[in-house]
C-alpha positions as CSV (number, residue, x, y, z in Angstrom):
1,M,-8.7,-2.8,-0.6
2,G,-6.0,-0.1,-0.1
3,F,-3.2,-0.2,2.5
4,T,-4.5,-2.9,4.7
5,P,-2.4,-5.8,6.3
6,Q,-2.1,-9.1,5.6
7,P,-4.4,-11.8,6.7
8,N,-1.7,-14.2,7.2
9,L,2.4,-15.2,7.0
10,W,3.2,-15.9,3.3
11,Q,1.1,-13.0,1.5
12,C,3.5,-10.5,2.5
13,G,4.7,-10.4,-1.3
14,P,1.6,-9.7,-2.8
15,F,0.1,-7.1,-0.7
16,A,3.9,-5.6,-1.2
17,L,3.2,-5.4,-4.7
18,K,-0.2,-4.4,-4.5
19,H,1.1,-0.9,-2.4
20,A,4.2,-0.4,-5.2
21,L,0.8,-0.2,-8.0
22,I,-1.0,1.7,-6.2
23,M,1.9,4.2,-5.9
24,L,1.5,4.3,-9.5
25,G,-2.2,4.9,-9.6
26,I,-2.6,0.9,-10.5
27,S,-5.4,-0.5,-7.9
28,V,-5.0,-4.5,-7.8
29,D,-6.5,-6.8,-5.6
30,E,-3.5,-9.0,-3.4
31,R,-5.9,-12.1,-4.4
32,E,-5.6,-11.4,-8.0
33,I,-1.6,-10.9,-7.7
34,S,-1.8,-13.9,-5.7
35,R,-3.1,-15.9,-8.1
36,I,-0.7,-14.8,-10.8
37,A,2.3,-15.4,-9.1
38,G,1.5,-18.8,-7.6
39,T,2.2,-18.0,-4.2
40,N,1.6,-20.4,-1.5
41,K,1.8,-20.8,2.3
42,W,4.8,-22.8,2.2
43,S,6.9,-21.0,0.4
44,G,5.6,-17.4,0.1
45,T,6.4,-15.4,-2.9
46,D,9.8,-14.9,-4.1
47,E,11.1,-12.4,-6.4
48,R,10.7,-14.2,-9.9
49,Q,6.8,-14.7,-8.9
50,L,6.9,-11.1,-8.2
51,A,8.6,-10.2,-11.3
52,R,5.7,-12.2,-13.5
53,A,2.8,-10.8,-11.6
54,A,4.3,-7.0,-12.4
55,R,4.8,-7.4,-15.6
56,K,0.8,-8.4,-16.1
57,F,0.2,-5.4,-14.8
58,G,2.8,-3.3,-17.2
59,C,5.8,-3.3,-14.9
60,E,9.2,-4.7,-14.8
61,L,10.6,-5.6,-11.2
62,L,13.9,-4.8,-11.5
63,M,16.9,-6.4,-9.5
64,G,19.6,-4.3,-7.6
65,R,21.8,-6.0,-5.2
66,E,24.8,-3.7,-2.8
67,N,27.5,-4.5,-0.1
68,K,27.8,-1.7,1.1
69,P,24.9,0.3,3.1
70,D,25.6,3.8,1.8
71,E,25.9,2.4,-1.9
72,A,23.0,0.6,-1.5
73,R,21.2,3.6,0.7
74,R,22.3,5.8,-2.6
75,E,21.2,3.8,-5.5
76,L,17.7,3.2,-3.6
77,K,16.8,6.8,-3.1
78,L,17.7,7.6,-6.7
79,Y,14.3,5.4,-7.9
80,L,12.6,7.1,-5.0
81,R,13.4,10.8,-6.5
82,Q,12.1,9.5,-9.3
83,G,8.8,8.2,-8.0
84,I,9.3,4.7,-8.1
85,P,8.7,2.3,-5.7
86,C,11.4,-0.5,-4.5
87,L,10.4,-3.9,-3.1
88,V,12.6,-5.0,-0.5
89,C,13.2,-8.4,1.1
90,A,13.6,-8.0,4.6
91,Y,14.5,-9.0,8.3
92,D,16.9,-11.9,7.1
93,W,14.7,-12.2,3.5
94,N,11.4,-13.3,5.9
95,H,9.2,-10.5,4.9
96,W,8.3,-7.7,2.1
97,V,8.1,-4.4,2.0
98,T,7.5,-1.5,-0.1
99,V,9.8,1.4,0.4
100,V,8.1,4.6,-1.1
101,R,10.1,7.7,-0.5
102,E,13.3,8.8,1.5
103,E,13.0,12.1,3.6
104,K,15.0,14.1,5.9
105,D,16.9,10.8,6.5
106,A,13.8,8.6,7.5
107,F,12.2,5.8,5.1
108,I,8.6,5.9,4.5
109,A,7.6,1.8,3.7
110,L,4.7,0.1,3.6
111,D,4.9,-2.9,5.3
112,S,1.6,-5.1,5.3
113,R,2.6,-6.9,9.0
114,E,2.1,-3.8,10.8
115,D,-1.3,-2.7,11.4
116,A,-1.2,0.9,10.5
117,V,0.7,-0.1,7.5
118,L,2.7,2.8,6.7
119,K,5.6,2.7,8.7
120,I,8.2,5.3,9.1
121,Y,12.1,4.0,9.8
122,S,15.2,6.2,10.6
123,W,18.0,5.1,8.5
124,G,19.8,3.2,11.1
125,Q,16.5,0.9,11.7
126,F,15.6,0.4,8.1
127,R,19.7,-0.9,7.5
128,K,19.5,-3.0,10.2
129,C,16.4,-4.7,9.0
130,W,17.0,-4.6,5.3
131,A,20.8,-6.1,5.5
132,Y,20.9,-10.1,5.0
133,H,24.2,-11.4,6.1
134,R,25.6,-14.8,4.6
135,R,27.0,-16.9,7.2
136,D,29.2,-19.5,7.4
137,G,27.6,-23.1,8.0
138,R,29.5,-24.2,10.7
139,E,30.6,-21.5,13.0
140,Q,27.8,-19.1,11.4
141,K,30.3,-15.9,10.7
142,I,29.4,-13.6,8.9
143,V,31.2,-14.1,5.0
144,E,29.2,-11.4,3.4
145,T,26.5,-8.8,3.8
146,V,23.9,-7.6,0.9
147,Y,21.0,-5.4,0.4
148,D,19.0,-6.1,-2.4
149,F,16.0,-4.2,-3.5
150,H,13.7,-4.5,-6.5
151,P,12.4,-1.4,-7.6
152,V,8.6,-1.6,-9.9
153,V,9.1,0.4,-13.3
154,P,6.3,0.9,-15.2
155,R,6.7,0.2,-19.3
156,F,3.8,2.9,-19.7
157,R,3.3,6.5,-18.9
158,V,2.5,7.0,-15.6
159,Q,-1.0,9.2,-15.4
160,T,-0.2,10.2,-11.6
161,R,1.9,9.0,-9.1
162,A,1.6,9.2,-5.0
163,R,3.5,11.4,-3.9
164,F,4.0,10.9,-0.1
165,S,5.4,12.9,3.0
166,L,6.4,12.1,6.6
167,K,3.7,14.9,7.7
168,R,1.2,12.8,5.8
169,A,2.5,9.2,6.9
170,R,1.9,10.5,10.1
171,Y,-1.6,11.4,9.4
172,L,-2.4,8.0,7.8
173,R,-0.6,6.0,10.9
174,R,-3.2,7.7,13.6
175,S,-5.9,5.3,14.8
176,E,-8.5,7.6,13.2
177,N,-7.3,7.3,10.0
178,R,-6.6,3.1,9.6
179,G,-10.1,3.4,8.1
180,F,-9.6,5.6,5.8
181,A,-6.0,4.3,4.6
182,R,-7.9,0.5,4.0
183,R,-10.2,2.3,1.8
184,W,-7.3,4.0,-0.4
185,D,-7.6,2.6,-3.7
186,E,-11.6,3.4,-3.5
187,Y,-11.0,7.2,-3.0
188,L,-8.8,7.0,-6.2
189,K,-10.5,5.0,-8.3
190,D,-13.7,7.3,-7.4
191,L,-11.9,10.5,-8.0
192,L,-9.8,9.7,-11.3
193,A,-13.3,9.4,-12.9
194,L,-14.1,13.1,-11.8
195,C,-10.6,14.2,-11.8
196,K,-7.4,14.4,-13.8
197,P,-3.7,14.7,-13.0
198,R,-2.2,17.8,-13.4
199,T,0.3,18.5,-16.5
200,P,2.2,20.8,-17.4
201,L,-0.2,21.6,-20.4
202,S,-3.1,22.1,-17.7
203,S,-4.8,25.0,-17.9
204,N,-8.2,26.5,-16.6
205,V,-7.9,24.0,-13.5
206,I,-9.0,24.5,-10.0
207,S,-7.5,21.9,-7.0
208,L,-9.9,19.9,-5.1
209,G,-9.3,22.1,-2.1
210,E,-10.5,24.8,-4.3
211,F,-13.4,23.5,-5.7
212,L,-14.3,22.3,-2.1
213,R,-13.8,25.9,-0.8
214,R,-16.6,27.2,-3.6
215,H,-19.1,23.7,-3.0
216,E,-18.4,22.1,0.3
217,A,-21.1,23.7,2.5
218,M,-23.5,23.4,-0.5
219,I,-23.0,19.9,-1.2
220,V,-23.4,19.0,2.5
221,D,-26.4,20.8,3.2
222,Q,-27.9,19.1,-0.1
223,L,-27.2,15.9,1.6
224,S,-28.3,16.8,4.5
225,F,-31.5,17.9,3.7
226,W,-32.3,14.9,1.3
227,H,-31.1,12.2,4.0
228,G,-32.1,14.2,7.8
229,G,-30.1,11.7,9.4
230,T,-26.8,12.1,8.2
231,E,-24.3,13.6,10.3
232,R,-22.3,16.6,9.1
233,R,-18.9,16.0,10.5
234,R,-19.1,12.7,8.6
235,A,-19.7,13.7,5.8
236,E,-17.1,16.1,5.9
237,K,-14.7,13.6,6.8
238,I,-15.7,12.0,3.6
239,L,-14.5,15.0,1.3
240,L,-11.6,15.5,3.9
241,N,-10.3,12.1,2.5
242,M,-11.1,12.8,-1.0
243,H,-9.2,16.1,-0.5
244,F,-6.2,14.2,0.8
245,V,-5.8,11.5,-1.5
246,A,-6.5,14.1,-4.5
247,D,-3.5,16.5,-3.5
248,T,-1.3,13.2,-2.8
249,Y,-2.1,12.2,-6.3
250,G,-1.7,16.3,-8.0
251,L,-5.2,15.5,-9.2
252,I,-7.4,18.7,-10.2
253,I,-10.6,19.7,-11.8
254,H,-10.8,21.5,-15.1
255,E,-13.3,24.5,-14.9
256,E,-15.6,23.0,-17.7
257,D,-16.1,19.8,-15.7
258,E,-17.0,21.7,-12.2
259,K,-20.3,21.4,-12.2
260,R,-19.7,17.6,-13.4
261,A,-17.6,17.1,-10.3
262,I,-20.5,18.6,-8.3
263,S,-23.0,15.8,-9.3
264,G,-20.6,13.1,-9.0
265,I,-19.2,13.9,-5.5
266,T,-22.8,14.8,-4.8
267,A,-23.7,11.1,-5.7
268,I,-21.1,9.7,-4.0
269,L,-21.7,11.2,-0.9
270,S,-25.8,10.1,-1.5
271,F,-24.4,6.5,-1.5
272,W,-22.4,6.9,1.4
273,A,-25.2,8.1,3.3
274,C,-27.7,5.2,2.2
275,G,-25.2,2.7,3.3
276,K,-24.3,4.0,6.6
277,Y,-27.1,5.4,7.6
278,G,-30.2,3.2,5.4
279,V,-33.0,5.5,2.9
280,N,-37.0,5.0,3.4
281,P,-38.7,4.9,-0.3
282,V,-39.1,8.0,-1.9
283,Y,-42.0,8.6,-3.7
284,Q,-43.8,5.3,-3.4
285,E,-45.7,3.8,-0.5
286,V,-44.1,1.5,1.9
287,V,-45.3,-1.9,0.6
288,R,-45.3,-4.5,4.1
289,R,-45.5,-7.8,3.2
290,R,-47.4,-10.3,5.1
291,P,-45.2,-13.4,6.4
292,R,-45.5,-16.5,4.6
293,K,-47.3,-18.9,6.7
294,K,-45.0,-22.3,7.5
295,R,-46.0,-25.1,5.9
296,Q,-47.9,-28.1,8.4
């Protein structure tokens, strides 16, 4: 699944790592991460377990620690500007979140404890939940404040990275788009089968937005003809979701693959329509079976 809330209190670590991997174009089920990491309901998942799981998927989970908030912020931003997501154990080291972007003094994070998952913090809010205060055992005086962060660094050449912005995060936070956000990785996998990441050498290519400008009406018309029960606005929303994901990852279509993309996207929409609305047999008679008689 895509950006989904955790079903319990102890699986925040696998969800945080899953969300970080999605940012790098890697789709992994959180249950598989939990199995590799050895997550359990008594102690959750620590950074060593998450590092083991990250290595399984070709990434290194690094360790960063600062005592001053401004220094911690500066180091975190250096990784985020490179498109490297960072895991942060927040709220007194009780909960893992994934930080993916800093923009206009706001931090965009993926927090599986939230129903919307995507969360936007001001710097003051984020600093407060990020700080961990070591206290004296008797008087509970703060003896040290630490800011830990764990960049998820790929050991391979990343083909595509998610580029989130405040505008995109706010769009996905809307209640009507949460179902879309939770299917994010399904959209991404389908699009990676039809599109390619943009590179400096890309030529004779079009964006998915331009592709839909050329062909969306035709695709939806044909879908409506083949499956009369399809609501056009719902089909158009699926295409809009595809457009959103493709733009987030910078995916493009080579002009020589344009016809292939038409057939692929039409097929995806057809399967979606059949799953949502059902379908009658085509070019065959409907065989109605008689109910079996019950044995006496």
